[in-house]
N, C-alpha and C positions, 0 to 999 in steps of 0.2 A: 230105832228111835227110842227115847226113854219114856218112862210112864207119864201119863197125863197129869196125875195127881200133883207131883212136885212142881211142875211148870205153873199149873193154876194156883197152887198154894203160894208159890214164890211171887207171882204177880199180884195176887190178893194182898199178901203181907206188904208188898212195896207200896201198893196204892193206899193201903190203910196207914202205913207210916207216913207217906207223903202228905196225906190228909192231915196228919198230926204235925206236919212241918218238920219232919225228920230228914228230909232230903232236899234242903233249900237250893242246891246247885241245879236241881232238875226243874225246868220250867214246863216242859212238855211231856205228856204221856200220850202215846198212841197205841190204842188197843184194836188189833185186827183179829178176825175170826168169824166163824160161821154164825148165823142168827141163832140166838138161844144159848150162847156159850157163857153169858154173864157179863158182857162188856158194858151195856147200859146200866146194869145193876151197880157195877163197880163205879161208874161215873156218878150215879145217885148217892151212893155211900160216901163218896169224896165230898160231894156238895153238902150233904147233911152234916157230916163230921166237921167240916170247916165252919159251918154256921154255928152248930151247937157248942163246939170247943172255943172258937175264936171270934164268934159273931161276924165272920166274914160273909158279906153277901156275895153270892155267885150267880151265874145265870146258866140255865139249861136251855139248850136250843137244839131242836130237831132241824137238821140242815134242810130238809125238804120244806118244813114250815118257814124257815128263813127266806128261802127262795120264793115260796108262794106269797109271803108277806110283801116281798120286793115287787113281784109281778102285779100285785093288786094296786100298786102305786103308779103303773104305767099309764100314760096319757092323762093323768090328773094335772090339770094346768096350774102352774105356780105352787105346787105342793111340795113341801120339804119332808114328806113322810119317809121317803126312801133314805134320805141323808140321816134322819133320826134313827131309823132302824139299823143302818150300817154302823153308825156311831156307837149305839148301845152294845152292839156285838163286838165291835173293835175294841172298846175300852173297858168292858167288864174286867174287874180284877181277876176274876176266875171264871173261865168259860168252859162249859161242857158242850162240845159239839157232837151230837148223836147222829149216827147213821150217815156219815159223809159218803157221798157217791152212790146212794141207792136210786136217785133220780135218773131218768134218761139224760145222759150227760150231753148238753148242748154246749157250744163254745161259750155262750153267755153264762151258763151255770158254773163252768169250770173257771171262768174269769172271776166271777163273784167269789167262788170259794178260794181261789188263789189270793185275791186281793185281801180277803179276811184273814186267811192264815198267815200271809206274808207280814201283814201289819202287826199281828200278835206276836209272830216270831221275832221280828225286828225290834219290837218294843219290849221284849223279854216278859210277856204277860203269861201268866200261868194258864195253860190250855190243856184240856183232855179231849182227844178225838177218838170216836169209836167209828169203826167201818168194817164191812165185811168184804171190802175190795182192797187189794194190795195198794198201799199209799204210793208205791213207786209208779204203778200204772195210772193211778188216779191223779196224782199232782207231781209229775216228774221234776218240774223245777223246784218245787219245795223238797222233794226227796233228796235232790243233790244237796241242798243246804243242810238238811237233817243229817245226812251221812258224812258231811264234812266236819261235823262237831266232834272235836276230840274228847271233850270232857263229858260230864253226865247231863248236859243241858237238856237232851231229849232221851226218853226211854221208850223203846218200841217193844211191845209184847205181842207176839203172834200166837193167838190161842186157837188157830184153826186145826181142825181134825180132833177137837175135844168133843166129847158127847154133849148133847143138848142138856142143859140143866133146868129148862123151864118147868119141867114136870116134877123136879124134886127140890126140896128146900135145903140145898147144901149151904146156903149163905147165912144160916141162922147162927147167931152168936159171933164172937169175935174170933180172929184167926187162931188165938191161943186155945180156944175151946173146940175148934173144929178139927176133925181128924181127916187125914188125907191117906189115901192108900196108893 
C-alpha cells in the first residue's frame, strides 16, 4: 500500500477546495475510516468555510442524535415534530451527517437513514457523510446508486488504517502550510 500522508493530504485538499466551491459537479462526499482519523473534523471545516466564505447556512447532524430526536416524538398524539425534524434534515442546503451507522442498527434506523440519504441524493443536495462502517454494508441500496454514478457526483474517501490524529494537531493551518510525509 502507499503512504498514509498523501491519501489524507489529497482528501483534505479536496474537501477544502469543495468547501470553496471548486468542485461543483460533486454533491456528495463520503468519508469512511476509523474513529479519530479526522472525518468529523473535515466535516466541521467544510461547514465553517462555507459559512464564512459564502454565508451558506449548513446543518451539522449527529446521526444518532437525529434518531434520538425522532424517537422522542413517538406516541405524542397529533404532534408534527417528527415531520419537522425530518424536513429540516432533508432540505438543508448543506448537511453534514456525522457518524452514520454507529447505532445498533434496527430495521427502523436503517429505514430512517435510507429515507434521508435517498431524498438528498435524488434532489442533488450537498451532503457530507462520515462513518466508520463501510457504506456498502451500511446502506447497500444507496451504495448501488453511488457506485453507478459515472461522473464526479459523489466522492468516496476511505481513510481507514490511518493513525489516529486525535492526540496531535495536524489540522492546524491551511493545506498549503501543512506538511505531509
